[in-house]
Backbone as a chain_set.jsonl record, in Angstrom:
{"seq": "XXXXXXXXXXXXXXXXXXXXXXXXXXXXXXXXXXXXXXXXXXXXXXXXXXXXXXXXXXXXXXXXXXXXXXXXXXXXXXXXXXXXXXXXXXXXXXXXXXXXXXXXXXXXXXXXXXXXXXXXXXXXXXXXXXXXXXXXXXXXXXXXXXXXXXXXXXXXXXXXXXXXXXXX", "coords": {"N": [[89.146, 97.266, 140.537], [86.99, 96.887, 142.194], [87.612, 98.588, 144.266], [87.063, 101.028, 143.108], [84.383, 100.995, 142.948], [83.119, 99.581, 140.894], [80.299, 98.087, 139.602], [80.029, 95.471, 138.443], [82.384, 94.16, 139.271], [82.043, 94.286, 142.033], [79.824, 92.631, 142.264], [80.995, 90.176, 141.582], [82.707, 89.791, 143.769], [80.773, 89.575, 145.805], [79.555, 87.184, 144.974], [81.699, 85.446, 145.338], [81.971, 85.578, 148.133], [79.5, 84.458, 148.903], [79.868, 81.877, 147.865], [82.088, 80.987, 149.406], [80.939, 81.018, 151.965], [78.931, 79.12, 151.639], [80.412, 76.796, 151.323], [81.924, 76.496, 153.629], [82.576, 74.421, 155.333], [84.29, 72.734, 154.048], [87.44, 71.284, 153.884], [89.424, 71.961, 151.961], [88.862, 74.417, 150.978], [89.119, 77.877, 151.384], [88.275, 79.282, 154.504], [85.503, 81.305, 155.408], [85.312, 83.639, 157.755], [83.676, 85.687, 158.45], [81.531, 88.247, 157.095], [80.597, 91.259, 155.332], [79.834, 94.681, 154.685], [82.019, 97.345, 153.798], [82.832, 100.792, 154.087], [84.795, 102.72, 152.287], [86.444, 105.624, 151.521], [84.048, 106.761, 150.691], [82.835, 104.84, 149.131], [80.868, 102.019, 149.164], [81.612, 98.687, 149.683], [81.768, 95.08, 149.349], [83.168, 92.857, 151.814], [85.235, 90.345, 153.342], [86.363, 88.179, 155.989], [89.116, 86.043, 156.556], [90.863, 83.143, 157.854], [94.213, 83.735, 158.97], [96.683, 82.961, 156.75], [99.792, 81.142, 156.486], [101.243, 81.794, 154.236], [101.014, 82.385, 150.682], [101.291, 80.033, 147.959], [102.641, 81.361, 145.986], [104.139, 83.209, 147.466], [105.988, 81.492, 148.595], [107.355, 80.427, 146.369], [108.085, 82.492, 144.615], [109.264, 84.61, 145.986], [112.011, 85.939, 147.968], [113.514, 83.735, 150.312], [113.995, 84.582, 153.147], [111.768, 85.729, 154.659], [110.052, 83.583, 154.79], [111.509, 81.489, 155.734], [111.165, 79.934, 157.964], [109.266, 78.065, 157.342], [109.196, 74.807, 156.801], [109.115, 72.921, 154.275], [109.381, 70.715, 151.614], [109.901, 71.038, 148.034], [108.791, 68.875, 146.744], [106.923, 67.918, 148.648], [105.24, 70.127, 148.719], [104.228, 70.154, 146.112], [102.886, 67.663, 146.079], [100.953, 68.093, 148.098], [99.542, 70.22, 146.95], [98.463, 69.071, 144.604], [96.916, 67.086, 145.811], [95.07, 68.659, 147.171], [93.712, 69.745, 144.979], [92.616, 67.418, 143.843], [90.923, 66.693, 145.961], [89.193, 68.912, 145.947], [87.993, 68.657, 143.413], [86.775, 66.186, 143.829], [84.642, 66.947, 145.308], [83.067, 67.944, 143.429], [83.618, 70.478, 142.563], [84.806, 73.025, 140.531], [87.628, 75.028, 140.243], [88.705, 77.153, 138.552], [90.618, 79.207, 138.479], [93.26, 78.321, 139.078], [96.335, 78.871, 140.478], [99.542, 79.853, 141.83], [99.128, 82.149, 143.464], [96.545, 81.878, 144.416], [96.484, 79.811, 146.151], [96.72, 78.781, 149.375], [98.856, 78.353, 152.175], [98.51, 76.692, 155.14], [99.159, 76.096, 158.617], [98.79, 73.494, 161.079], [97.813, 74.809, 163.299], [96.173, 76.753, 162.336], [94.071, 75.626, 160.989], [91.569, 73.017, 160.961], [92.786, 70.3, 162.673], [92.347, 67.712, 161.836], [92.501, 67.669, 159.112], [95.088, 67.924, 158.33], [98.321, 66.52, 157.533], [101.087, 64.501, 158.708], [103.182, 66.306, 158.335], [102.156, 68.74, 159.056], [101.241, 70.861, 157.504], [98.905, 72.343, 155.209], [97.345, 72.742, 152.045], [95.155, 75.155, 150.825], [92.458, 76.282, 148.86], [91.603, 79.495, 147.526], [89.933, 82.463, 146.289], [88.079, 81.959, 143.966], [87.236, 81.573, 140.513], [84.669, 81.822, 139.432], [82.662, 82.875, 136.889], [84.676, 83.833, 135.307], [87.521, 84.095, 133.059], [89.842, 83.358, 134.249], [93.362, 83.397, 135.094], [95.357, 84.246, 132.516], [98.123, 83.31, 131.8], [98.175, 80.862, 133.104], [96.26, 79.309, 131.971], [94.838, 76.828, 129.731], [95.17, 76.495, 126.104], [92.571, 76.134, 124.937], [90.908, 77.713, 126.419], [90.71, 80.221, 125.273], [89.054, 79.749, 123.187], [86.603, 78.547, 124.112], [86.194, 79.341, 126.804], [84.974, 78.042, 128.846], [84.506, 76.84, 132.161], [86.223, 74.13, 133.395], [87.118, 70.994, 134.919], [89.307, 69.88, 133.712], [90.658, 72.138, 132.799], [91.47, 73.158, 135.26], [93.297, 71.149, 135.959], [95.277, 71.455, 133.973], [96.125, 74.049, 134.684], [97.137, 73.501, 137.223], [99.29, 71.983, 136.454], [100.923, 73.944, 135.253], [101.371, 75.458, 137.54], [102.786, 73.573, 139.052], [105.098, 73.417, 137.475], [106.06, 75.987, 137.966], [106.754, 75.741, 140.68], [108.805, 73.86, 140.516], [110.682, 75.157, 138.972]], "CA": [[87.863, 97.759, 140.09], [86.098, 96.913, 143.352], [87.941, 99.797, 145.027], [86.456, 102.18, 142.441], [82.93, 100.849, 142.983], [82.609, 98.953, 139.675], [79.214, 97.18, 139.989], [80.289, 94.088, 138.031], [83.425, 93.631, 140.153], [81.434, 94.116, 143.349], [78.989, 91.435, 142.164], [81.902, 89.028, 141.6], [83.136, 89.615, 145.164], [79.613, 89.062, 146.544], [79.408, 85.767, 144.61], [82.803, 84.746, 146.012], [81.607, 85.481, 149.549], [78.416, 83.475, 149.003], [80.464, 80.568, 147.628], [82.889, 80.616, 150.574], [80.025, 80.736, 153.079], [78.227, 77.876, 151.337], [81.343, 75.67, 151.411], [82.846, 76.771, 154.734], [82.956, 73.204, 156.047], [85.168, 71.938, 153.195], [88.815, 71.571, 154.311], [90.32, 72.47, 150.91], [88.382, 75.735, 150.556], [89.372, 78.899, 152.393], [87.15, 79.531, 155.386], [85.017, 82.676, 155.539], [85.005, 83.821, 159.173], [82.63, 86.696, 158.56], [81.465, 89.109, 155.92], [79.723, 92.428, 155.437], [80.202, 95.772, 153.79], [82.866, 98.397, 154.357], [82.749, 102.034, 153.343], [86.099, 103.358, 152.213], [86.462, 106.769, 150.593], [82.706, 107.025, 150.188], [82.336, 103.736, 148.304], [80.542, 100.823, 149.944], [81.97, 97.466, 148.959], [81.73, 93.89, 150.182], [84.436, 92.397, 152.375], [85.132, 89.152, 154.181], [87.546, 87.855, 156.781], [89.528, 84.652, 156.47], [91.973, 82.878, 158.773], [95.511, 84.18, 158.455], [97.518, 81.895, 156.206], [101.23, 81.362, 156.615], [101.627, 82.463, 153.009], [100.489, 81.737, 149.479], [102.348, 79.309, 147.269], [103.43, 82.372, 145.28], [105.113, 83.739, 148.422], [107.046, 80.502, 148.782], [108.15, 80.106, 145.181], [108.518, 83.66, 143.841], [109.946, 85.641, 146.786], [113.214, 85.489, 148.666], [113.156, 82.912, 151.459], [114.104, 84.978, 154.551], [110.497, 85.92, 155.355], [109.36, 82.307, 154.912], [112.517, 80.468, 156.017], [110.694, 79.058, 159.052], [108.385, 77.05, 156.776], [110.028, 73.676, 156.378], [108.391, 72.022, 153.386], [110.143, 70.531, 150.383], [109.151, 71.268, 146.803], [108.02, 67.657, 146.481], [105.772, 67.929, 149.563], [104.364, 71.208, 148.283], [103.553, 69.689, 144.9], [101.946, 66.6, 146.465], [99.838, 68.705, 148.834], [98.767, 71.027, 146.014], [97.683, 68.163, 143.76], [95.897, 66.434, 146.645], [94.016, 69.652, 147.41], [92.909, 69.835, 143.759], [91.835, 66.168, 143.766], [89.853, 66.801, 146.972], [88.244, 69.915, 145.463], [87.248, 68.05, 142.311], [85.924, 65.107, 144.352], [83.438, 67.615, 145.807], [82.351, 68.431, 142.248], [83.866, 71.915, 142.444], [85.841, 73.48, 139.607], [88.146, 76.29, 140.758], [88.665, 78.121, 137.468], [91.758, 80.124, 138.461], [94.335, 77.692, 139.844], [97.65, 79.488, 140.327], [100.175, 79.943, 143.155], [98.588, 83.253, 144.26], [95.229, 81.501, 144.946], [96.645, 78.617, 146.97], [97.2, 79.256, 150.667], [99.462, 77.345, 153.034], [98.153, 76.823, 156.552], [99.704, 75.084, 159.516], [97.707, 72.862, 161.827], [97.255, 75.737, 164.284], [95.239, 77.644, 161.665], [92.964, 74.88, 160.413], [91.152, 71.805, 161.648], [93.927, 69.391, 162.658], [91.993, 66.46, 161.18], [92.746, 67.756, 157.672], [96.52, 68.026, 158.052], [99.042, 65.266, 157.669], [102.146, 64.546, 159.702], [104.051, 67.466, 158.155], [101.532, 69.87, 159.715], [100.842, 71.908, 156.577], [97.825, 71.998, 154.296], [97.105, 73.717, 150.979], [93.738, 75.49, 150.763], [92.165, 77.156, 147.724], [90.806, 80.704, 147.686], [89.734, 83.282, 145.093], [87.509, 81.155, 142.89], [87.033, 82.408, 139.322], [83.276, 82.009, 139.06], [82.471, 82.789, 135.436], [85.732, 84.538, 134.587], [88.444, 83.295, 132.261], [90.996, 82.973, 135.05], [94.596, 84.125, 134.814], [95.729, 83.7, 131.209], [99.335, 82.486, 131.697], [97.948, 79.552, 133.72], [95.121, 78.673, 131.314], [95.137, 76.086, 128.503], [94.774, 77.208, 124.875], [91.137, 76.078, 124.633], [90.227, 78.779, 127.163], [90.462, 81.328, 124.359], [87.98, 79.363, 122.284], [85.312, 78.318, 124.768], [86.089, 80.056, 128.068], [84.192, 77.224, 129.781], [85.198, 76.331, 133.339], [86.208, 72.672, 133.47], [88.132, 70.41, 135.786], [90.499, 69.706, 132.872], [91.368, 73.427, 132.853], [92.138, 73.192, 136.567], [94.439, 70.231, 135.914], [96.291, 72.143, 133.178], [96.629, 75.156, 135.498], [97.966, 72.921, 138.284], [100.545, 71.611, 135.804], [101.721, 75.171, 135.145], [101.761, 75.781, 138.914], [103.841, 72.619, 139.403], [106.3, 73.863, 136.784], [106.568, 77.159, 138.71], [107.38, 75.257, 141.916], [110.036, 73.16, 140.17], [111.629, 76.042, 138.266]], "C": [[86.859, 97.835, 141.238], [86.328, 98.194, 144.142], [87.301, 101.04, 144.423], [84.937, 102.068, 142.37], [82.321, 100.25, 141.738], [81.552, 97.903, 140.039], [79.458, 95.716, 139.618], [81.342, 93.427, 138.932], [82.881, 93.385, 141.561], [80.552, 92.874, 143.363], [79.842, 90.167, 142.222], [82.37, 88.743, 143.031], [81.982, 89.073, 146.006], [79.375, 87.578, 146.241], [80.487, 84.926, 145.271], [82.475, 84.543, 147.486], [80.512, 84.435, 149.738], [78.959, 82.06, 148.823], [81.25, 80.104, 148.851], [82.01, 80.267, 151.77], [79.303, 79.401, 152.875], [79.12, 76.657, 151.557], [82.312, 75.796, 152.578], [83.302, 75.531, 155.489], [83.895, 72.313, 155.243], [86.624, 72.274, 153.514], [89.743, 72.117, 153.233], [89.89, 73.832, 150.379], [88.591, 76.719, 151.705], [88.112, 79.18, 153.211], [86.797, 81.02, 155.393], [84.575, 82.84, 156.992], [83.883, 84.816, 159.41], [82.642, 87.571, 157.33], [80.491, 90.246, 156.168], [80.142, 93.453, 154.413], [81.102, 96.742, 154.525], [82.712, 99.629, 153.474], [84.111, 102.704, 153.422], [86.058, 104.436, 151.141], [85.111, 106.991, 149.928], [82.124, 105.939, 149.297], [82.104, 102.528, 149.193], [80.84, 99.601, 149.091], [81.961, 96.275, 149.903], [83.132, 93.516, 150.67], [84.189, 91.14, 153.184], [86.453, 88.927, 154.906], [87.828, 86.367, 156.659], [90.63, 84.414, 157.499], [93.291, 83.314, 158.143], [96.325, 82.966, 158.005], [98.984, 82.191, 156.501], [101.73, 82.16, 155.425], [100.855, 81.832, 151.859], [101.627, 80.911, 148.885], [103.235, 80.286, 146.506], [104.492, 82.969, 146.197], [106.295, 82.791, 148.571], [107.941, 80.366, 147.554], [108.671, 81.313, 144.413], [109.284, 84.703, 144.655], [111.173, 85.053, 147.47], [112.826, 84.813, 149.972], [113.204, 83.536, 152.854], [112.788, 85.137, 155.304], [109.735, 84.618, 155.58], [110.314, 81.168, 155.247], [112.056, 79.495, 157.103], [109.779, 77.937, 158.546], [109.254, 75.953, 156.185], [109.179, 72.7, 155.577], [109.185, 71.929, 152.088], [109.262, 70.838, 149.176], [108.261, 70.063, 146.501], [106.77, 67.598, 147.362], [104.752, 68.982, 149.131], [103.57, 70.791, 147.048], [102.515, 68.619, 145.242], [100.731, 67.183, 147.161], [98.936, 69.528, 147.909], [97.883, 70.144, 145.134], [96.599, 67.466, 144.574], [94.751, 67.386, 146.946], [93.114, 69.772, 146.178], [92.046, 68.584, 143.58], [90.663, 66.23, 144.745], [88.777, 67.79, 146.524], [87.372, 69.32, 144.357], [86.351, 66.914, 142.79], [84.637, 65.657, 144.965], [82.579, 68.13, 144.655], [82.556, 69.908, 141.991], [85.041, 72.169, 141.504], [86.323, 74.849, 140.101], [88.107, 77.39, 139.7], [89.827, 79.09, 137.403], [92.876, 79.575, 139.343], [95.655, 78.361, 139.473], [98.235, 79.655, 141.722], [99.59, 81.039, 144.052], [97.244, 82.909, 144.904], [95.281, 80.233, 145.786], [97.353, 79.037, 148.25], [97.744, 78.104, 151.496], [99.113, 77.668, 154.481], [98.9, 75.78, 157.357], [98.556, 74.558, 160.361], [97.126, 73.749, 162.923], [96.182, 76.627, 163.669], [94.001, 76.94, 161.139], [92.635, 73.683, 161.275], [92.259, 70.768, 161.54], [93.616, 68.057, 161.998], [92.328, 66.493, 159.696], [94.23, 67.856, 157.344], [97.158, 66.653, 158.151], [100.195, 65.462, 158.641], [103.127, 65.699, 159.504], [103.442, 68.733, 158.761], [101.155, 71.027, 158.816], [99.723, 71.409, 155.687], [97.679, 73.112, 153.276], [95.598, 73.902, 150.846], [93.536, 76.466, 149.605], [91.339, 78.362, 148.144], [90.652, 81.377, 146.329], [89.285, 82.465, 143.886], [87.083, 82.059, 141.739], [85.572, 82.681, 139.001], [83.117, 81.846, 137.566], [83.583, 83.474, 134.646], [86.626, 83.558, 133.827], [89.599, 82.781, 133.107], [92.194, 83.819, 134.666], [95.255, 83.498, 133.587], [97.023, 82.894, 131.167], [99.172, 81.068, 132.278], [96.848, 78.759, 133.013], [95.537, 77.924, 130.046], [94.643, 76.847, 127.271], [93.278, 77.21, 124.606], [90.32, 77.119, 125.399], [89.848, 79.924, 126.233], [89.308, 81.032, 123.409], [86.64, 79.28, 123.001], [85.126, 79.14, 126.041], [85.349, 79.281, 129.143], [85.067, 76.756, 130.949], [85.076, 74.813, 133.366], [87.285, 72.203, 134.442], [89.422, 70.175, 135.007], [91.325, 70.991, 132.841], [92.121, 73.563, 134.161], [93.394, 72.331, 136.563], [95.584, 70.86, 135.113], [96.946, 73.253, 134.023], [97.502, 74.645, 136.646], [99.299, 72.448, 137.703], [101.469, 72.806, 135.655], [102.226, 75.58, 136.531], [102.894, 74.865, 139.368], [105.158, 73.021, 138.748], [106.91, 75.071, 137.503], [107.286, 76.738, 139.992], [108.736, 74.63, 141.601], [111.102, 74.047, 139.552], [112.714, 76.542, 139.184]], "O": [[85.995, 98.711, 141.269], [85.383, 98.815, 144.628], [87.023, 102.003, 145.138], [84.274, 102.936, 141.802], [81.116, 100.388, 141.526], [81.871, 96.926, 140.717], [79.129, 94.818, 140.394], [81.197, 92.264, 139.308], [83.225, 92.391, 142.2], [80.526, 92.142, 144.352], [79.444, 89.186, 142.851], [82.421, 87.588, 143.451], [82.196, 88.193, 146.84], [79.036, 86.806, 147.137], [80.217, 83.811, 145.718], [82.679, 83.455, 148.026], [80.598, 83.611, 150.648], [78.559, 81.146, 149.543], [81.102, 78.963, 149.288], [82.305, 79.324, 152.505], [79.092, 78.648, 153.826], [78.629, 75.595, 151.939], [83.415, 75.253, 152.521], [84.301, 75.576, 156.208], [84.263, 71.235, 155.712], [87.011, 73.439, 153.424], [90.776, 72.694, 153.571], [90.488, 74.346, 149.434], [88.274, 76.421, 152.856], [87.018, 79.299, 152.661], [87.678, 81.88, 155.385], [83.58, 82.248, 157.412], [83.222, 84.787, 160.448], [83.637, 87.634, 156.608], [79.673, 90.202, 157.087], [80.738, 93.117, 153.39], [80.964, 96.938, 155.733], [82.49, 99.52, 152.268], [84.526, 103.188, 154.475], [85.681, 104.181, 149.997], [85.034, 107.36, 148.756], [81.027, 106.102, 148.762], [83.011, 102.066, 149.886], [80.393, 99.487, 147.949], [82.126, 96.433, 151.112], [84.136, 93.818, 150.025], [83.077, 90.896, 153.652], [87.505, 89.415, 154.495], [86.916, 85.541, 156.659], [91.261, 85.362, 157.966], [93.454, 83.262, 156.924], [96.61, 82.065, 158.794], [99.367, 83.337, 156.735], [102.534, 83.081, 155.573], [100.128, 80.857, 152.049], [102.786, 81.075, 149.265], [104.441, 80.07, 146.389], [105.62, 83.211, 145.766], [107.446, 83.218, 148.662], [109.154, 80.207, 147.686], [109.611, 81.177, 143.63], [109.898, 85.597, 144.073], [111.347, 83.836, 147.539], [111.912, 85.265, 150.661], [112.482, 83.044, 153.722], [112.689, 84.73, 156.462], [108.873, 84.546, 156.455], [109.968, 80.001, 155.063], [112.515, 78.353, 157.147], [109.548, 76.961, 159.26], [109.954, 76.158, 155.193], [108.597, 71.768, 156.131], [109.607, 72.943, 151.533], [108.037, 70.891, 149.284], [107.123, 70.215, 146.057], [105.685, 67.268, 146.882], [103.545, 68.745, 149.178], [102.37, 71.052, 146.961], [101.389, 68.667, 144.747], [99.6, 66.812, 146.85], [97.715, 69.532, 148.066], [96.701, 70.431, 144.942], [95.485, 67.275, 144.087], [93.59, 66.975, 146.974], [91.896, 69.886, 146.31], [90.877, 68.683, 143.208], [89.54, 65.863, 144.398], [87.586, 67.535, 146.7], [86.151, 69.471, 144.375], [85.28, 66.695, 142.224], [83.659, 64.927, 145.123], [81.501, 68.682, 144.872], [81.766, 70.532, 141.283], [86.122, 71.603, 141.665], [85.506, 75.736, 140.35], [87.531, 78.452, 139.937], [90.019, 79.741, 136.377], [93.376, 80.261, 140.234], [96.037, 78.407, 138.304], [97.496, 79.605, 142.705], [99.557, 80.88, 145.272], [96.836, 83.582, 145.85], [94.245, 79.648, 146.099], [98.455, 79.583, 148.209], [97.169, 77.016, 151.521], [99.384, 78.761, 154.977], [99.237, 74.711, 156.847], [97.465, 75.127, 160.352], [96.041, 73.461, 163.428], [95.364, 77.197, 164.392], [92.988, 77.585, 160.87], [93.359, 73.376, 162.222], [92.64, 70.39, 160.432], [94.541, 67.332, 161.63], [92.43, 65.436, 159.074], [94.59, 67.872, 156.167], [96.611, 65.74, 158.771], [100.267, 66.485, 159.322], [103.847, 66.04, 160.442], [104.16, 69.713, 158.959], [100.78, 72.087, 159.316], [99.6, 70.21, 155.435], [97.864, 74.286, 153.597], [94.852, 72.927, 150.764], [94.349, 77.367, 149.395], [90.477, 78.26, 149.017], [91.19, 80.898, 145.331], [90.024, 82.305, 142.915], [86.623, 83.179, 141.961], [85.266, 83.682, 138.353], [83.408, 80.778, 137.027], [83.447, 83.674, 133.439], [86.485, 82.342, 133.955], [90.274, 81.836, 132.699], [92.054, 84.839, 133.991], [95.664, 82.337, 133.628], [97.028, 81.841, 130.529], [99.962, 80.178, 131.963], [96.54, 77.64, 133.425], [96.478, 78.332, 129.364], [93.798, 77.735, 127.383], [92.756, 78.198, 124.091], [89.165, 77.374, 125.057], [88.787, 80.528, 126.388], [88.665, 81.946, 122.892], [85.655, 79.87, 122.557], [84.016, 79.59, 126.328], [85.117, 79.801, 130.235], [86.208, 76.334, 130.759], [83.971, 74.27, 133.36], [88.234, 72.928, 134.743], [90.511, 70.259, 135.573], [92.555, 70.938, 132.854], [93.264, 74.021, 134.186], [94.43, 72.728, 137.096], [96.738, 70.801, 135.537], [98.17, 73.37, 134.064], [98.494, 75.281, 137.002], [100.325, 72.504, 138.381], [102.67, 72.697, 135.903], [103.375, 75.998, 136.678], [103.851, 75.319, 139.996], [106.211, 72.974, 139.383], [108.13, 75.168, 137.633], [108.312, 77.316, 140.347], [109.705, 74.842, 142.33], [112.289, 73.727, 139.602], [113.589, 77.293, 138.754]]}, "num_chains": 1, "name": "protein.A"}
C-alpha cells in the first residue's frame, strides 16, 4: 500500500521510522542508520536504512539451508536468544505487537555493538513494530479478535508460536 501512495500506510511507516530513531540506542531494536523520502514512479514515500542483517529468523527456519549454511546456531540457541530479546524489549517497557520470524533479525557481532552479543557471536534484534495494528493473525492469540489491544502477553503468545515454528 505504501508503494501505491496510500496515506494511512505512509503514516504507519513514518511512525515506525520515528520509533526506530527514538530507540536507536537499544540493542534489541533494529538500528535506523538514516531516513528520508524517496520518489519512485512519481510517488514520494518515506524510507529508512538499517544495518544489513545476516537473515531473518524466517530465512533460517522456512527456507532451504544452502544460503544460510554458514550460520552455525542451533535451534535451542535461536530460541533462547529470541526469548531473551523479547524479555529485554519488555524490560524497556516496549510492546512489539507483531512478533513473528519475519520481524526478528539475526546479526553477528560484526554488524552490531559487540557488548550486546554473547560468546556465540549472534544476536536477535526486533524490527517492524506493529504500532496500532492487529499484527499478523496466525501469530496472534484469540483475544486479539475481541480487543485488538497491544499487550506484552500478546507478544509472549506470538513468541510461543514463533518457538513452535523453530521447533517444527
